MARTORZA-287284 format. One line per field, with one value per residue (C-alpha): residue in one letter; chain; x, y, z. Coordinates in steps of 0.1 Angstrom, whole numbers. Layout:
<sites>
zaro A/... $
sero A/... $
xx X/... $
yy Y/... $
zz Z/... $
</sites>
This chain:
<sites>
zaro M/P/G/G/Q/E/R/T/L/R/R/R/I/N/S/V/Q/S/T/K/Q/I/T/R/A/M/E/L/I/A/A/T/R/V/V/K/A/M/Q/R/A/N/A/A/R/P/Y/S/L/K/M/T/G/V/I/E/D/L/A/A/G/G/V/G/T/D/D/P/L/L/R/V/E/E/D/I/K/S/V/G/F/V/V/I/T/S/D/R/G/L/A/G/A/Y/N/S/A/V/I/R/A/A/E/R/E/V/M/A/I/Q/T/E/G/K/D/Y/K/L/V/L/V/G/K/K/A/K/D/Y/F/R/F/R/N/Y/E/I/E/A/S/F/D/G/M/T/D/A/P/T/Y/E/D/A/R/E/L/A/S/K/V/R/D/I/F/V/G/E/K/V/D/Q/V/V/L/A/Y/Q/E/F/I/S/M/G/T/Q/R/V/A/V/R/R/F/L/P/L/E/S/M/D/T/I/A/S/E/G/S/G/D/A/A/A/R/A/L/F/E/F/E/P/S/P/E/G/V/L/S/S/L/L/P/R/Y/V/E/S/R/L/Y/S/A/L/L/D/A/S/A/S/E/H/A/N/R/Q/R/A/M/K/A/A/T/D/N/A/E/E/L/I/T/K/L/S/R/A/L/N/R/A/R/Q/D/A/I/T/T/E/I/M/E/I/V/G/G/A/E/A/L/D/D/D/D/D/D/Q/K/L/P/D/E/I/P/E/D/T/S/I/P/S $
sero A/A/A/A/A/A/A/A/A/A/A/A/A/A/A/A/A/A/A/A/A/A/A/A/A/A/A/A/A/A/A/A/A/A/A/A/A/A/A/A/A/A/A/A/A/A/A/A/A/A/A/A/A/A/A/A/A/A/A/A/A/A/A/A/A/A/A/A/A/A/A/A/A/A/A/A/A/A/A/A/A/A/A/A/A/A/A/A/A/A/A/A/A/A/A/A/A/A/A/A/A/A/A/A/A/A/A/A/A/A/A/A/A/A/A/A/A/A/A/A/A/A/A/A/A/A/A/A/A/A/A/A/A/A/A/A/A/A/A/A/A/A/A/A/A/A/A/A/A/A/A/A/A/A/A/A/A/A/A/A/A/A/A/A/A/A/A/A/A/A/A/A/A/A/A/A/A/A/A/A/A/A/A/A/A/A/A/A/A/A/A/A/A/A/A/A/A/A/A/A/A/A/A/A/A/A/A/A/A/A/A/A/A/A/A/A/A/A/A/A/A/A/A/A/A/A/A/A/A/A/A/A/A/A/A/A/A/A/A/A/A/A/A/A/A/A/A/A/A/A/A/A/A/A/A/A/A/A/A/A/A/A/A/A/A/A/A/A/A/A/A/A/A/A/A/A/A/A/A/A/A/A/A/A/A/A/A/A/A/A/A/A/A/A/A/A/A/A/A/A/A/A/A/A/A/A/A/A/A/A/A/A/A/A/A/A $
xx -170/-148/-177/-191/-157/-154/-188/-179/-146/-163/-189/-162/-143/-174/-181/-146/-146/-178/-163/-132/-153/-169/-137/-121/-150/-148/-110/-115/-143/-121/-92/-114/-128/-95/-82/-113/-109/-72/-83/-109/-84/-60/-87/-97/-62/-58/-88/-74/-40/-55/-76/-45/-26/-53/-51/-14/-19/-42/-17/11/-12/-14/-50/-61/-70/-103/-123/-143/-127/-93/-104/-78/-87/-59/-79/-94/-124/-140/-127/-146/-136/-144/-139/-141/-146/-166/-202/-191/-167/-144/-116/-91/-79/-91/-120/-105/-72/-90/-115/-88/-67/-98/-108/-73/-75/-110/-98/-68/-92/-114/-83/-75/-110/-121/-154/-157/-181/-181/-190/-189/-187/-196/-217/-188/-178/-214/-221/-189/-192/-230/-225/-200/-223/-201/-217/-224/-231/-238/-234/-233/-239/-237/-208/-178/-179/-179/-179/-190/-183/-219/-212/-181/-202/-228/-201/-183/-215/-219/-183/-184/-216/-201/-169/-182/-210/-183/-196/-160/-128/-108/-117/-95/-98/-91/-90/-68/-45/-38/-1/0/-16/5/7/-20/-16/-39/-38/-50/-44/-59/-85/-99/-89/-70/-33/-23/-21/16/20/-1/19/52/41/36/61/71/76/54/61/48/16/11/7/-26/-58/-89/-124/-145/-117/-91/-112/-143/-126/-110/-144/-159/-130/-123/-156/-147/-112/-127/-149/-120/-99/-128/-134/-97/-99/-130/-114/-83/-104/-124/-92/-77/-109/-108/-71/-75/-105/-85/-57/-80/-99/-67/-55/-89/-87/-51/-62/-91/-68/-45/-74/-87/-53/-52/-88/-81/-51/-72/-99/-73/-60/-95/-102/-70/-78/-112/-99/-72/-98/-121/-92/-82/-118/-120/-87/-97/-131/-114/-89/-118/-136/-105/-101/-137/-132/-102/-120/-150/-129/-133/-102/-98/-89/-100/-70/-68/-75/-41/-52/-37/-63/-64 $
yy -472/-452/-435/-422/-409/-390/-374/-363/-348/-329/-315/-303/-287/-269/-257/-244/-227/-209/-198/-186/-164/-148/-142/-128/-104/-93/-87/-65/-45/-40/-29/-3/9/12/35/57/57/68/96/107/107/128/152/157/162/199/208/191/207/241/238/226/256/280/262/267/304/305/286/310/339/326/315/299/262/266/250/219/198/206/196/174/153/143/114/95/74/66/61/61/40/47/15/17/-16/-26/-36/-66/-95/-113/-88/-111/-101/-64/-65/-90/-70/-38/-56/-74/-43/-24/-53/-54/-18/-22/-51/-31/-3/-27/-42/-7/-4/23/25/25/33/20/40/14/20/-10/-41/-63/-44/-41/-78/-88/-66/-71/-109/-106/-83/-52/-19/-1/37/41/22/34/13/21/46/24/15/51/75/111/142/141/106/120/150/126/105/135/149/118/117/154/148/120/139/174/160/144/109/100/117/105/91/66/60/25/19/6/33/32/35/21/-6/-33/-18/-11/-10/-9/25/29/65/91/112/135/156/172/177/209/240/242/207/214/246/227/203/231/247/283/312/311/348/358/338/355/388/377/393/371/383/384/371/343/325/327/314/285/275/274/257/229/210/210/199/169/162/164/140/115/119/112/81/69/73/55/27/25/23/-3/-24/-25/-32/-61/-74/-72/-93/-118/-123/-126/-153/-171/-169/-183/-211/-219/-222/-245/-266/-269/-280/-308/-319/-320/-342/-365/-366/-375/-403/-416/-416/-434/-459/-464/-469/-493/-513/-515/-526/-553/-565/-567/-586/-609/-616/-624/-648/-665/-671/-686/-710/-721/-728/-750/-770/-777/-786/-824/-845/-852/-889/-917/-935/-973/-998/-1008/-1030/-1066/-1093/-1117 $
zz -186/-211/-228/-195/-185/-217/-213/-177/-189/-218/-194/-170/-199/-211/-176/-170/-205/-195/-162/-181/-203/-173/-154/-186/-191/-155/-158/-188/-170/-139/-161/-177/-144/-126/-154/-149/-111/-115/-139/-114/-85/-106/-115/-79/-66/-76/-56/-25/-30/-34/-3/17/4/18/51/50/45/75/96/86/96/131/132/165/169/188/160/171/143/159/194/210/241/264/279/249/261/227/192/160/130/94/75/37/18/-13/-20/-41/-37/-62/-55/-39/-4/-8/17/41/44/54/77/95/100/114/136/151/160/175/196/208/219/237/255/268/282/257/238/200/172/136/105/77/40/18/23/30/61/72/68/86/117/120/119/147/168/167/176/143/144/107/74/38/6/-31/-30/-34/-71/-84/-55/-60/-40/-27/-12/5/18/32/49/62/77/98/109/119/139/161/166/172/193/214/209/201/210/180/145/127/89/75/38/10/-4/-42/-50/-85/-106/-90/-55/-29/8/38/55/91/102/125/107/134/151/123/126/143/121/126/113/82/76/79/52/27/4/-2/20/51/58/24/29/63/45/29/41/47/46/67/91/91/118/97/66/87/102/67/51/76/69/32/40/58/28/4/25/26/-11/-18/4/-14/-48/-36/-22/-55/-76/-52/-54/-92/-93/-69/-89/-121/-106/-90/-123/-143/-118/-121/-159/-159/-136/-158/-188/-169/-158/-193/-205/-178/-185/-223/-217/-195/-222/-248/-226/-220/-257/-265/-238/-252/-287/-275/-256/-287/-309/-283/-282/-320/-322/-294/-310/-343/-327/-308/-341/-357/-328/-331/-368/-361/-335/-357/-388/-399/-409/-447/-445/-421/-407/-415/-387/-375/-347/-344/-346/-317 $
</sites>
């Protein structure tokens, strides 16, 4: 009946309006957090650049490459994967894109007959790979929303353990790299062993001969051994900050799309409600007019004639 249809539409409109308020609030929160994540990434960048500069100086000074973190195996038998996702959903394709990219790499390793180990960051990656019975070496929760350097240090410690302990011959990092507010891309790149010292030095700027004149205490090798673990931590910290900013940017876009869809749905439901109300009003008017016409017809049928006609029959 028309009244029931109107009540149903009003309930749906109220429900969509409540959802719209939630998605709008989440959009604003994500917009605030992505700005803070960008600021944190920019604040941490000078530290990473300075550390890279010191490594360049060491490379220019001819430091050897016998550090365990620079160990390169010709025959790779096992690969470790560090997969960085989020603890929460409602971020569009953010988690699924990283997970799919990492899973493709794992399947390719398995096809080649090599072993693998997974170090997962975020509940989404842990739940996905655990549900599919993948071998998980370690998992970390609670560090993706607002990562700290201590989180990166804890993660780096585990990654160094499995690499230096020769549980894996190579470590691959999978995360979403933050380019700008509108652009994020999935990055799957080798993390350990680190690039050769010559490669790191070639990426720097300035006069390598001038840097080679520096003196390091107690020795260049000692400085390198102390610096490389912190270099690993800084790279992981940068990846965590990029992943956090990408998560918030994806969530902002997803919630904005949800808010726009809610507005469009409310418009459609309001039009349907107006049509239902017009139909109900038209039906009521037609019922009233029909009832009035029926009453007029009854009155005409029951009305008596004013004069009795004369008997015009012919007598026999």
